[in-house]
C-alpha positions in Angstrom: -8.5 -5.1 -18.6 -10.4 -6.4 -15.6 -12.5 -5.4 -12.7 -10.1 -4.2 -10.0 -12.6 -5.0 -7.2 -12.2 -8.7 -8.0 -8.4 -8.6 -7.5 -7.4 -10.0 -4.1 -4.3 -7.7 -4.1 -6.6 -4.7 -4.4 -8.8 -5.9 -1.5 -5.7 -6.6 0.7 -4.4 -3.1 -0.2 -7.7 -1.6 0.9 -7.5 -3.4 4.2 -3.9 -2.1 4.7 -5.2 1.4 3.9 -7.9 1.1 6.6 -5.3 -0.2 9.0 -3.0 2.8 8.2 -5.8 5.2 8.9 -6.6 3.5 12.2 -3.1 3.5 13.5 -2.2 7.0 12.4 -5.3 8.3 14.2 -3.2 7.8 17.4 -0.3 9.9 16.2 0.6 13.2 17.9 -1.5 16.2 16.8 1.7 17.9 15.5 2.0 15.1 12.9 -1.4 15.8 11.3 0.3 17.4 8.3 3.5 15.5 8.6 4.1 11.7 8.9 0.4 11.0 9.5 -0.6 12.6 6.2 2.3 11.2 4.3 1.5 7.6 5.5 -2.1 8.0 4.6 -1.3 9.3 1.1 1.1 6.4 0.5 -1.5 3.9 1.8 -4.2 5.2 -0.5 -1.9 5.3 -3.5 -1.5 1.5 -3.4 -5.1 0.4 -4.1 -5.6 3.5 -6.2 -2.8 2.6 -8.6 -3.9 -1.0 -8.8 -7.4 0.2 -9.7 -6.1 2.7 -12.3 -3.8 0.2 -13.9 -6.6 -2.4 -14.2 -8.6 0.1 -16.2 -5.9 0.5 -18.8 -6.1 -1.2 -22.1 -2.7 -2.8 -22.2 -0.8 -5.2 -20.0 2.2 -2.9 -20.2 0.2 0.0 -18.6 -1.3 -2.4 -16.0 2.2 -3.5 -15.0 3.5 0.1 -14.9 0.7 1.0 -12.4 1.3 -2.2 -10.4 5.0 -1.1 -10.0 3.9 2.3 -8.9 1.7 0.6 -6.3 4.7 -1.5 -5.2 6.8 1.7 -4.8 4.1 3.3 -2.7 4.0 0.2 -0.5 7.8 0.5 0.1 7.2 4.2 1.0 4.5 3.2 3.5 6.8 0.5 4.9 9.6 3.0 5.5 7.2 5.5 7.1 5.8 2.8 9.4 9.3 1.9 10.5 10.0 5.6 11.1 6.8 5.9 13.2 8.0 2.9 15.3 11.4 4.5 15.9 9.8 7.8 16.8 7.4 6.0 19.1 4.3 7.4 17.3 1.1 5.3 17.6 0.7 1.8 18.9 3.8 -0.3 18.0 1.7 -3.6 17.8 -0.7 -1.9 15.4 2.2 -0.6 13.3 3.7 -4.1 13.2 0.3 -5.4 12.0 0.4 -2.7 9.3 3.9 -3.8 8.3 2.7 -7.4 8.0 -0.2 -6.3 5.8 2.2 -4.2 3.6 4.5 -7.2 3.3 1.7 -9.4 2.1 0.6 -6.7 -0.5 4.2 -6.5 -1.7 4.3 -10.3 -2.2 1.0 -10.3 -4.0 2.0 -7.4 -6.3 5.3 -9.1 -7.2 3.4 -12.3 -8.0 0.8 -10.4 -10.1 3.5 -8.5 -12.0 5.3 -11.7 -12.7 2.1 -13.3 -13.9 1.2 -10.4 -16.2 4.7 -10.1 -17.7 5.1 -13.8 -18.1 8.1 -13.9 -15.8 8.7 -16.9 -13.6 
């Protein structure tokens, strides 16, 4: 369909993934295989699904992967909120991650609407 690297939503999702890796580096060592790993998987899933969907041959498949990316962004949002409530990592950095995730969600919604022809 298109080169995913040219999609602004993919670039923003990559930034959010890097932010996630940075903030989770400060989590307690006991969370290495827990919340830290879960958050990183969800963060990586967002740009990965955008990229995979953009390589599909149909708009229907592209939208399906964009929706999966959106679901992963909701998962990451939930996990970041949990990290804040558990007082893991730096709260200001987690809030910055939440803002980035919110922007990615808005961008994904807009792109899904554009591809499906919804208004």
